[in-house]
N, C-alpha and C positions, 0 to 999 in steps of 0.2 A: 383381513386384512393384513400382509404376507409380512414378515419380518425382514427389515433390510438385510442385504448381505451382506456378511464383514468385507469391509476395505482392505484396499492390497496395500500391504507396507507404504509403496513409492507415492499413493494416495495421501498419505497420515503423512509423509513428509512434505510434500507440496502444500496438504491446509496446515502444517505447521507455518512454513515458509509465509504462505499468505498471511498469518495470524501476524507475527512477525512484524513484514512489514506495514501493518494496519494500525499493531500497536505504537509502533516507532514514528508515523506522519499524526497519531491522533491528537496531538497536543498542538499541534501545527494545523489545524482547524478550526477556523473563525466562524462561525456565527450570525450574521447581521441580524441585528434589533429587529426587523421588521419581518425577517421570515425564524425566527428561533422555534414559533412553534410548528412549521414544516421542515426544520433542518436543513434550510438551505445556507449556503455559505461558502465563501471559498478557503483555499490551502496555502497560506504563509509562505512563502520560498524559507529556505535552510540555511540561505546564505550564497555566498558566490563558490563556496568550498563544494557544494552540491553540482554546483553549473559544471563546475572544474573535473568532476570526479562522471559527467555523464559525459560531457566532449569526448575524454579521456577513453572511455568504454566506448563508445563510435569508432574515434580513430584506430580503436585496437584491433575492433573487428575488420576493419574493410582492408581487403585483402591490397 
C-alpha cells in the first residue's frame, strides 16, 4: 500500500476551516433520545442573529 501524498497547503486550510465550523456547531446538535444509539437528531438554531447574518451575506452576493 502506498503512503498518502503530502497534501497541498490550500487543502490544509480548507480542512482547518471545516473543522472550526464543525466545532462551533457541535454544542448545538441535539440527539433525540430514541435515536441516541444512531446519532440522529437535529441542529438547534443559534438564534435570530445567525439568520440575520445569513440573509445579509446572501444580499451582499446578489448583483
